[in-house]
ZAMARGU-4260 file (C-alpha; in steps of 0.2 Angstrom, whole numbers, plus 5000, padded with zeros to 4 digits):
<rodrens>
0) 5073/5428/5559 | 5070/5413/5549 | 5053/5406/5546 | 5051/5387/5546 | 5054/5381/5528
5) 5054/5362/5528 | 5044/5352/5516 | 5030/5349/5529 | 5028/5367/5536 | 5011/5373/5537
10) 5011/5384/5522 | 5005/5402/5523 | 4998/5399/5541 | 5000/5417/5546 | 4998/5425/5529
15) 5006/5423/5512 | 5024/5417/5514 | 5022/5416/5533 | 5023/5398/5536 | 5021/5389/5553
20) 5021/5373/5562 | 5008/5359/5561 | 5005/5343/5572 | 4999/5334/5557 | 4985/5322/5557
25) 4986/5303/5556 | 4967/5303/5551 | 4970/5314/5536 | 4987/5308/5532 | 4994/5326/5535
30) 5012/5324/5541 | 5018/5335/5555 | 5031/5349/5552 | 5049/5342/5550 | 5062/5352/5560
35) 5079/5356/5554 | 5095/5363/5561 | 5094/5379/5551 | 5078/5385/5559 | 5084/5380/5577
40) 5101/5389/5574 | 5092/5405/5567 | 5080/5405/5582 | 5094/5402/5595 | 5105/5416/5588
45) 5090/5428/5587 | 5087/5425/5605 | 5105/5424/5611 | 5110/5440/5602 | 5095/5449/5609
50) 5100/5445/5627 | 5119/5449/5624 | 5114/5466/5616 | 5105/5470/5632 | 5122/5468/5641
55) 5118/5451/5649 | 5130/5436/5648 | 5121/5420/5643 | 5119/5409/5658 | 5114/5391/5654
60) 5107/5389/5672 | 5094/5403/5669 | 5078/5400/5659 | 5071/5418/5660 | 5085/5429/5653
65) 5075/5435/5638 | 5059/5437/5648 | 5068/5447/5661 | 5077/5458/5648 | 5061/5462/5638
70) 5050/5465/5654 | 5061/5477/5663 | 5075/5482/5652 | 5091/5489/5659 | 5086/5501/5673
75) 5089/5508/5690 | 5074/5517/5697 | 5082/5526/5712 | 5084/5544/5716 | 5099/5545/5704
80) 5094/5532/5691 | 5092/5527/5673 | 5082/5518/5661 | 5087/5510/5644 | 5073/5510/5631
85) 5071/5499/5616 | 5084/5505/5603 | 5097/5509/5616 | 5090/5526/5621 | 5096/5530/5638
90) 5087/5542/5650 | 5096/5547/5666 | 5091/5558/5681 | 5097/5563/5698 | 5097/5576/5712
95) 5113/5585/5718 | 5117/5600/5728 | 5127/5612/5718 | 5143/5620/5724 | 5140/5638/5730
100) 5155/5644/5720 | 5161/5636/5704 | 5155/5621/5694 | 5148/5605/5700 | 5153/5589/5692
105) 5140/5575/5692 | 5144/5557/5687 | 5130/5548/5677 | 5123/5533/5686 | 5127/5523/5671
110) 5140/5529/5658 | 5133/5532/5640 | 5142/5522/5627 | 5140/5533/5611 | 5134/5550/5614
115) 5125/5562/5626 | 5112/5572/5618 | 5107/5584/5631 | 5108/5588/5650 | 5096/5599/5659
120) 5099/5604/5677 | 5084/5613/5685 | 5081/5620/5703 | 5070/5609/5714 | 5054/5618/5718
125) 5054/5624/5735 | 5072/5621/5739 | 5077/5639/5735 | 5066/5653/5740 | 5071/5663/5724
130) 5075/5650/5710 | 5071/5663/5697 | 5087/5672/5702 | 5097/5657/5700 | 5110/5656/5686
135) 5111/5639/5677 | 5124/5633/5664 | 5133/5618/5658 | 5151/5619/5655 | 5159/5614/5639
140) 5158/5597/5631 | 5150/5583/5641 | 5159/5566/5643 | 5151/5549/5642 | 5153/5548/5661
145) 5149/5565/5668 | 5144/5583/5665 | 5148/5600/5674 | 5135/5613/5678 | 5134/5630/5686
150) 5120/5633/5698 | 5121/5648/5709 | 5110/5661/5717 | 5118/5678/5722 | 5118/5683/5740
155) 5126/5695/5751 | 5140/5683/5756 | 5144/5679/5737 | 5133/5664/5733 | 5121/5650/5739
160) 5121/5632/5733 | 5105/5626/5725 | 5097/5609/5726 | 5096/5603/5708 | 5087/5590/5698
165) 5095/5585/5682 | 5090/5575/5667 | 5101/5568/5653 | 5097/5559/5637 | 5109/5549/5626
170) 5114/5532/5619
</rodrens>
């Protein structure tokens, strides 16, 4: 970000080299800070690029886009949801009933854009009388849009599906 650097900027207002603005004073003859296109262009692009980097298209009819982006970020706090943290770290979670036989494919609420760091499926407490007997495993490489996991508990008829919470972390 560019700090104001016009001839009448308030020199070192926020510390050495950290200039600011002044209203000036007609009594003391201190001129007010002159404004220039360079500073306004830098400020405009810092704000506009922050909004666009948050995945939001600029809308000239809205005057709260930056505040909205900074206050809540990108999120969906539902049963199957996600939250994007500063720096683009994406946390996702959900609940699914596993297949009784074979792998279960789960689609992420929001596709990752670059990488999936980890996916952790776990049985929901109380959903299965013997979760310690459950077998959990993820299957091969994850994609940016989904993952596969195996959650199964042996039974006399072959297997029982398990209610499963999952958590994923990536960017």
